[in-house]
N, C-alpha and C positions, 0 to 999 in steps of 0.2 A: 434653861431653856425657856424659862419666861421671858427673859429679856430678849430672847432671838423669835419668839413668837409675837413679841408686841412690837418689834422692828418691822416683821412682816407685816402684822396688819394694818401699822401705820403708811409702809409702803404702798401697801394694797390701795388704802384709803386715799392715799395721794395720787395714784394712778387713776383712780375712779374719778376725783376732782380735777385732774388735768384734762380726762377724756368729757367730761361733762362741761368745761370750760369753753372746749373747743368747739363743742357741739354747737353751744349757744352762740359762741361767737360766728362761726360759720352759718348759722340758721338766721343770725341777727344781719348778717350780709345782704339778705333778700329781703329784709324789711321793706314795705312798701312795694315791691316790687308785686307785679300780677300779669294780666293781659297787655302785653304794650302794643297789642292792635284794639288801641280804644275807641276805634270806629267800628268794631264787631261786636256783635252780643256771643257771650258765652254760656254756653248750655251744659250743665253737670247732671248727669242721670244717677241718682243713688239708688242702686237696686243689687242682683246678684247674677245668674247665669246671663239673661239678657243683655247686662249691660256688660259684661265679658266678649259674649259672642256677636253683638251687634257692631263692635266696632265702631263707636260713634265718634273718634276722631277723625274718621274718613268719610264721615255721612256727608259733611258741608260739600266734599267734594263729589260723591257718587251723585247727589240731587242739585248741583250745581249753587246750592245755597251760600255763596261767597262772602255775605255778611254776617255769618255764623262761625263760631267755632265751639267745638265738644270734647267733653270726654266723659267719663264715668268712674264712678267709686264703687267699690265690691261692697256689700255688707251681706253674709252669708246666713243671715237670720231674721226673721219680721223686725225685729228692734231694730231700727235705723238711728237710734240715739247718738251713737259715738260718730257714725259718719256724717250727719247732721253738723256737729259740734266740729269736727275736722274742716267740714266745708266752711262754717262761719269764720274760723281762724284764718284761712288763705290771705294773702300767699305765705302767711308761715306754716311751719309742719309742727304738729306732735311730737316733743321730742322722746324717742323711746331708744334705747341701747339694743337696737337691732341690727341685722346684717342689711336687709332691705332699707330701715332707715338711714343709716350711714352712707349706703349709694345712693340714696334719693338727694343726700346732700351736694351731689356731686353735678345733678340735672337741675335744667330749670325749674323755679319754683311754681307750685299748682297755681292754675290762673282763677282768679276770683270770679265767681258764678253771676250773671246776670237772670239765668232762670234756672232753678232747680228742679228735676223730675223726681218725685217719689214713685217707686215702682215696688210694688211686692209680689211674691211669686205663689204657684199654687200648692207648692211644697208645704205652706204654712196653715193650710186649710184641712179640715176644719180646724178651728182654733177658739179662742176667748175673744170672740166678737167686740164684747164693753171694751175690753183692754185696747184689741187693736184700734177701735174708734177714738179713745182716750190717746193714745199714742200719737197717732195722726194729727189730731188736733192740737197736742203740744208741738210736733215737729213744724206745724204749719206758722203757730204763732211766734217760734223761734226764728223762723227763715225771714218773715215777714218784719219781724222787730229789727232783723239785720238788713233791712232794705234789698231784699231779695224776691223775685217772681216767683210763686210756686206753680208748680203745674202738677196734678194728681194722675197718675195712670192708673185704668183698672187691671185686675189681674187677667191675664191670658188663661181663657178656659183648658179644659183636657179633653181628649176625644173622650166619645162614647164608651170604648173600650176600657179607658184609663178608668173613668169614672165608675164603670159598673165594678171594677176591682177596688174601689176605695171609697166604700158609702159615704155619702153627705160630704166629700170634696166637692163635688161641682156646683151644688147646691147653696153650700156655705161661701163658695168663691162668689157666686153670683148674688148672692144677698150685700157681699160685702163691696162689689161693684155698683149694684145699686145704690147705697149708703154713699158711695164715693162721689158719684153722679148728684144726689142731693144735697149732700154737705159742701161739694164744691158750687152748686149753683146758689145755695145760701150766703155764701161768702165769695161768690164773685172772682171763684177761681179757676182756670183753664183746664179741661179735661184731654188727656191723651188716651182715649178711649181703644185700647190696645183688644178687647172683647170684640168690639165693633168691628174691626178692622180684620179679625182672622177666625169669627165665628162662623159656622153652619149657618144659613137661613133656616127658618122655621123653628118649632118648639127644641128646648134642651139647650140651646147657645154653645154647643160642642165644637172644640175648636176642629176646624177644617181638615181632612186627612192630608189632603195634599201640600198643609202647613207643618204637619206634624214630624216630628224624627218617631223612632221606632219606638220609645217608651210611651208615647202618647201625650206627653207634657210637654218636653221642649221642641225645639223648634228647627226647620231647617233654612236652608239659603233662600226658598222662595217667600217663606213666610220675612225673613228680616227684609227684604225688597219689599214686601207690602207695608212694613214697619216704616220702612222710609219714607215711604208717600204719606203715610198717617201722620208722622211726626212734621213733614213740612206744609201739610195741609192744616194743621193744627196751629202752626206759628203763623199762618199766614191769616188765619182767623183772629190770632193774638196781637199780630204787628203787620199787617197789610203794607202793601210797599209794590213798587212798579211791577217788580219780577213777578210777584204773586197775581197781580192784574194781569200780564201779559202771557202767563200760563192759563190763568182761567180764561182768556180771550180763544186761545189755540186749543182747550180741551175740547 
């Protein structure tokens, strides 16, 4: 039985080696590939629910910003370290023996981003603010070292009713947003101010009811239309062009 067991183990090891070699070979075929539309600026948003529900790949068509392409990378926790690392190795992919990874090998390689938007969710507040700040500093440093333009997003606030049911959440995320603005100003980093785009006027800076889903935290379609405009406006400030100038003239 020992000999048979050894043969089985050797066979399994050989199979794993073959699969791993095939993965590396296929992955290597895409080495050096990225955004073939070299005249376009590619944006990658690293976030959670907003990144998924915003459908950023269609954003350039929705706002007629044809000089851009876009996508999002989901990271369902405050810590975006793994997503940042995945972004930095594009167009290569992190090798994982998972179904989704194997499926991805038959798709176009991910596009090298010119701009990365770092976006956090209200779900992570309140939290360890000093840890959050240090992580943001680290991600910014990593991305800039990779010659990627960083854009920091403020956190979307919650409705007044949602804030009342979660003491400290609204206050904490607003404090984080203020730090993001100050840090970005110091580092000359553009800010995608989602709070400013979606908050109620006046004190409290709560999420406007007309933009809120039933849970008071997530967004509805109207909110995403407002975010489409907010992103376009921010990019026009960062990279002014003739299209931006024409839009400003007719606004």
